[in-house]
C-alpha positions, 0 to 999 in steps of 0.5 A: 542758613547762618551755620552754613555760611562760614563752612561754605566759605572755608571750603571755597577758600581752600578750593581756590588756594589749592587750584593747580592751574588756570583750568582748576581755578576757573572750575572752583570759581564756577562751583562756588561763585558761579551763577548757580554756584554753592556760595551764590545759592547762600545769597539767594536764601536771604529773603527767606531769613527772618528780618532780625537775621538778615543784617547779620547774614549780609555782613557775613556774606559780603565779608566772605565774598570779598575774601574769595574775590580777592584770593581768586584775583591773587590765585589767577595772577599767580597761575598765569605767571607760572604758565607763562614761564618757560618749562625749562630753565633759561640761562639769560646770560647766554648770547641771544638769537640773532634775528633773520634779516629779510630781503627784498622780494626779487621783483622789487630788486629788479624794479629798483634796479630799472628805476635806477637806471632811469634815474641816471638819464633824468626820468622820475617816477610816477604813480596812479591808481590800480582801480582805474576808469575806462577813460584813463585806461582805454578811451584817452589812449585812443582805444574806444569801446568798439576797438578790437584791441580791448578785447584781450584787456577789457576785464575785471570790471567792478560792479557799480554804475561807473564801471571802474576796472583794475587797470590792464596797463600802467599806461593809464598813468601816462594820461593822468601825468599829462592831464596835470602838467605841461611838457616837458615830461620824462617819467617812468611808471612801475606798478601792478596791472591785471588781465584775464590770463590763465596762470601758467609758467609764463602768464598770470592774471596779475603782474608788474609792468613799467611804462616810460613816457618822454614828451618834449619838442623834436623827440624822435625814434632815435631818442627812444632807441638810444634810451632803450638800448641804455637801460636794457644793457644796464640791466641784462649786460653790455652784450645786449643787442636790440632790433626793432620790428613794426607792430601795432598799438593803438595809442602809438604811431609808429609802433614797435616791438622790441627783441633782444639778443644776449648770452642769456637768450642764447642760454635758453636756446634762443637768439632773439626774444621779444621784451617790450613794445614801444612807439611814438605817442599818437596825436589823438592821445595828445588831443585827449590831454590837450597837447598840440601835436604840432608842437610837441612829440614823444615816445612811450614804451612798456615791459613787464617786470617779471619777464626781465627778472626770469630772464636775469635769474634764469627762472622758467615759471612765473608763478614762483614769484608769487607762491611766497616759498622762502626756499625760492626767495632766499636765493636772491 
């Protein structure tokens, strides 16, 4: 066995030194230093040597093993460096490539514009959880479990004893704000909401909504109309005209739908287009949050951010906002 140590070590050193790439180097490592490698086999034969030969053989094997491991580490570093080098020569004195600057998503741009418009007239931004409980999403908004208005929104529950759900509107944040501070209140609430809608050109199971709430003494529908008119003219042009139609929402009374008309709607072949819902806050909503409806009044409204973006930019399919196609997004 002793006579095989040096030849095997020299053969292994040569194989490691001459390896041309990482794959060849690893093959040499396995062949000589692996579990079933040739050099490992010499170590396993130590027990068969006479006692007087074992110390000499042990010294030879350990010295050879140290050389092999040191060479293996050096060659691995060299080959890794070679693999990382560019295949073609690079002139580092040339000007660098200018990094591509990203832009805000069109929905983010529209949201920021809406927020700026409301901040001009004293509104602040409020936020709330997207995973909501039934009380804040429905019950406190005068929509109990047996209310027909819940049929189209009572969806996307999470399986747990508390039965939380993905919020169906940002109106739930109204309740959270009023629970935590006394009037007067002037907030807007942008955010993502979820409903059981089949995806098509104008619907999606998830979309973005912005809610407005104003509570103070002596608030009237006239305040609501003036605010809405100001915001939509800021967003969609000074030629915007609004009309208000009676409607029903469980958490406002009276309730109204808002239609608007402008050069944008006429380009779409329509004189009027529904854009938002609104109304005076229902007394039962005030009761739920501990406000005295005889002292305080207020209005609330909500509309879809995607709807504004589609009208503003002439987009015909809501799904384009979520496909992350750079050819589409770079236009904004």
